[in-house]
BAGUMAR-664754 format. One record per residue: residue in one letter; z, y, x of N, C-alpha, C in turn. Coordinates in Angstrom, 1 decimal, padded with zeros to 4 digits. Example, Ala and Ser with C-alpha at 12.3 -4.5 7.8 and 13.67 -1.06 7.14 Angstrom:
BEGIN
{paza A {007.8 -005.7 013.2} {007.8 -004.5 012.3} {007.8 -003.3 013.2}}
{paza S {007.1 -002.2 012.8} {007.1 -001.1 013.7} {007.9 000.0 012.9}}
//
This chain:
BEGIN
{paza M {193.6 055.2 095.8} {192.2 055.3 096.6} {191.1 055.5 095.7}}
{paza K {191.4 054.9 094.3} {190.1 055.0 093.5} {189.9 056.4 092.5}}
{paza G {191.3 057.1 092.7} {191.5 058.6 092.2} {190.5 059.3 093.1}}
{paza V {190.6 059.0 094.5} {190.0 060.2 095.5} {188.1 060.1 095.2}}
{paza S {188.1 058.8 094.8} {186.4 058.5 094.8} {186.0 059.2 093.6}}
{paza I {186.8 059.0 092.6} {186.3 059.7 091.3} {186.3 061.1 091.2}}
{paza L {187.2 061.7 092.2} {187.3 063.3 092.3} {186.2 063.6 093.3}}
{paza K {185.8 062.9 094.0} {184.6 062.9 094.9} {183.2 063.2 094.1}}
{paza F {183.2 062.1 093.0} {182.0 061.4 092.3} {182.0 063.1 091.3}}
{paza I {183.2 063.8 091.1} {182.9 064.7 090.0} {182.2 065.9 090.8}}
{paza K {183.3 066.1 092.0} {182.6 067.2 092.5} {181.1 067.0 093.2}}
{paza I {180.5 066.0 093.2} {179.2 065.9 093.7} {178.4 066.1 092.4}}
{paza I {178.6 065.6 091.3} {178.1 066.1 089.9} {178.1 067.6 089.4}}
{paza L {179.3 068.2 090.0} {179.5 069.4 089.7} {178.3 070.5 090.5}}
{paza S {178.5 070.1 091.5} {177.6 070.6 092.6} {176.2 070.5 092.4}}
{paza V {175.5 069.2 091.9} {174.4 069.2 091.5} {173.8 070.3 090.0}}
{paza V {174.8 070.0 089.0} {174.6 070.8 088.0} {174.6 072.3 088.3}}
{paza T {175.4 072.8 089.2} {175.4 074.2 089.8} {174.0 074.4 090.6}}
{paza I {173.5 073.4 091.4} {172.2 073.9 091.8} {171.0 073.6 090.9}}
{paza I {171.2 073.0 090.2} {170.1 072.4 089.3} {169.8 073.6 088.3}}
{paza F {170.9 074.4 087.8} {171.0 075.6 086.9} {170.8 076.9 087.4}}
{paza A {171.2 076.9 088.7} {170.5 078.1 089.6} {169.1 078.1 090.1}}
{paza G {168.7 076.9 090.0} {167.2 076.7 090.3} {166.5 077.1 089.0}}
{paza L {167.0 076.6 087.9} {166.4 076.8 086.4} {166.1 078.4 086.2}}
{paza G {167.4 078.9 086.6} {167.4 080.2 086.2} {166.4 081.0 087.0}}
{paza L {166.5 080.9 088.3} {165.7 081.8 089.3} {164.3 081.8 089.1}}
{paza L {163.8 080.3 088.8} {162.7 080.2 088.7} {161.9 080.2 087.2}}
{paza R {162.7 080.9 086.3} {163.0 081.4 084.9} {162.3 080.1 084.0}}
{paza I {162.6 078.8 084.4} {162.1 078.0 083.4} {163.0 077.9 082.3}}
{paza L {164.3 078.5 082.4} {165.7 078.3 081.5} {165.8 080.1 081.4}}
{paza S {166.3 080.3 080.1} {166.6 081.6 080.2} {168.0 081.9 081.0}}
{paza F {168.1 083.0 081.4} {168.7 083.7 082.5} {170.6 083.4 081.6}}
{paza D {170.3 083.8 080.0} {171.5 083.8 079.3} {172.1 082.3 079.3}}
{paza I {171.4 081.4 079.5} {171.8 080.1 079.4} {172.2 079.7 080.8}}
{paza S {171.2 079.7 081.8} {171.7 079.1 082.9} {172.7 079.6 083.6}}
{paza N {172.6 080.8 083.5} {174.0 081.6 084.4} {175.3 081.2 083.8}}
{paza P {175.7 081.1 082.7} {177.2 080.5 082.2} {177.1 079.2 082.5}}
{paza V {176.2 078.4 082.4} {176.4 077.2 082.8} {176.5 077.0 084.0}}
{paza M {176.0 077.7 085.0} {176.1 077.6 086.4} {177.4 078.1 086.9}}
{paza L {177.7 078.8 086.2} {179.1 079.7 086.9} {180.3 078.6 086.3}}
{paza I {180.0 078.3 085.1} {181.6 077.4 084.4} {181.5 076.2 085.8}}
{paza S {180.1 075.8 085.9} {180.1 074.3 086.7} {181.0 075.0 088.5}}
{paza L {180.3 076.1 088.8} {181.2 076.4 090.0} {182.5 076.7 089.9}}
{paza A {183.1 077.4 089.1} {184.6 077.8 088.6} {185.2 076.3 088.8}}
{paza T {184.9 075.5 088.0} {185.6 074.1 087.8} {185.6 073.3 089.1}}
{paza L {184.5 073.5 090.1} {184.2 073.1 091.4} {185.2 073.9 092.2}}
{paza L {185.5 075.1 092.2} {186.5 075.8 092.7} {187.9 075.2 092.3}}
{paza L {188.3 075.1 091.1} {189.4 074.7 090.6} {190.0 073.5 091.2}}
{paza L {188.6 072.3 091.4} {189.3 070.9 091.9} {189.5 071.2 093.2}}
{paza R {188.8 072.0 093.8} {189.4 072.3 095.3} {190.4 072.8 095.6}}
{paza S {190.8 073.6 094.4} {192.3 074.2 094.8} {193.2 073.3 094.4}}
{paza V {193.0 072.1 093.5} {193.7 070.9 093.6} {194.0 070.1 094.9}}
{paza E {192.9 070.1 095.4} {193.0 069.5 096.9} {194.0 070.2 097.7}}
{paza Y {193.5 071.4 097.9} {194.7 072.3 098.8} {196.1 072.4 098.4}}
{paza K {196.3 071.9 096.9} {197.7 071.8 096.4} {198.1 070.6 096.8}}
{paza N {197.5 069.5 096.9} {197.8 068.3 097.4} {198.1 068.0 098.8}}
{paza S {197.4 069.1 099.9} {197.7 069.0 100.8} {198.5 069.8 101.8}}
{paza R {199.2 070.5 100.3} {200.3 071.6 100.8} {199.6 073.1 101.3}}
{paza D {198.5 073.3 101.3} {198.0 074.5 102.0} {197.9 075.5 100.7}}
{paza N {199.2 076.2 100.6} {199.4 077.1 099.4} {198.5 078.5 099.7}}
{paza N {198.1 078.9 101.0} {197.1 080.1 101.0} {195.8 079.5 100.7}}
{paza G {195.5 078.6 100.8} {194.2 077.8 100.6} {194.2 078.0 098.8}}
{paza F {195.3 077.1 098.3} {195.6 077.0 096.7} {195.2 078.4 096.3}}
{paza I {195.9 079.5 096.6} {196.1 080.7 096.0} {194.9 081.2 095.9}}
{paza L {194.4 081.2 097.1} {192.8 081.7 097.4} {191.9 081.5 096.1}}
{paza T {191.5 079.9 096.1} {190.7 079.2 095.3} {191.1 079.2 093.8}}
{paza F {192.4 079.2 093.7} {192.5 079.2 092.1} {192.4 080.5 091.5}}
{paza M {192.5 081.6 092.3} {192.4 083.0 091.8} {190.6 083.4 091.8}}
{paza T {190.0 082.7 092.5} {188.5 082.8 092.6} {188.3 082.3 091.2}}
{paza A {188.4 080.9 091.2} {188.0 080.0 090.0} {188.6 080.9 088.7}}
{paza L {189.6 081.3 088.5} {190.0 082.1 087.4} {189.4 083.6 087.3}}
{paza F {189.1 084.2 088.4} {188.1 085.3 088.1} {186.5 085.1 087.7}}
{paza V {185.9 083.8 088.2} {184.7 083.4 087.8} {184.6 083.2 086.2}}
{paza Y {186.0 082.4 085.8} {185.9 082.2 084.4} {186.1 083.5 083.5}}
{paza I {186.9 084.3 084.0} {187.0 085.8 083.6} {185.6 086.4 083.2}}
{paza V {184.9 086.2 084.4} {183.4 086.9 084.2} {182.7 086.2 083.4}}
{paza V {182.5 085.2 083.5} {182.0 084.1 082.0} {182.4 084.3 080.7}}
{paza I {183.6 084.5 080.7} {184.0 084.9 079.1} {183.4 086.3 079.0}}
{paza Y {183.9 087.2 079.5} {183.2 088.5 079.4} {181.6 088.7 079.4}}
{paza N {180.8 088.1 079.6} {179.4 088.3 079.9} {179.0 087.4 078.6}}
{paza V {179.5 086.1 078.2} {179.0 085.4 077.1} {179.6 086.4 075.6}}
{paza F {181.0 086.6 075.6} {181.5 087.1 074.4} {181.8 088.3 074.5}}
{paza I {181.8 089.0 075.1} {182.0 090.7 075.1} {180.7 091.5 075.4}}
{paza G {180.2 090.9 077.1} {178.8 091.5 077.3} {177.6 091.1 076.7}}
//
């Protein structure tokens, strides 16, 4: 039961980080080049945690879709930061 509460706490923290950095980027308080990758990495990690939850509940379709979405977001961040 303790693992569930830790996972929920991590998801809350990642959600707050995503919202804060999205707001900072939209309001131009922080440069878009800094806020966008941090926001997308926290969002992709949140999706990855959600895919683990789907895997634990034996929902293979949900697992595959959220895992592929998280992988795509990670690839976009890597491309934007290092190549673009």
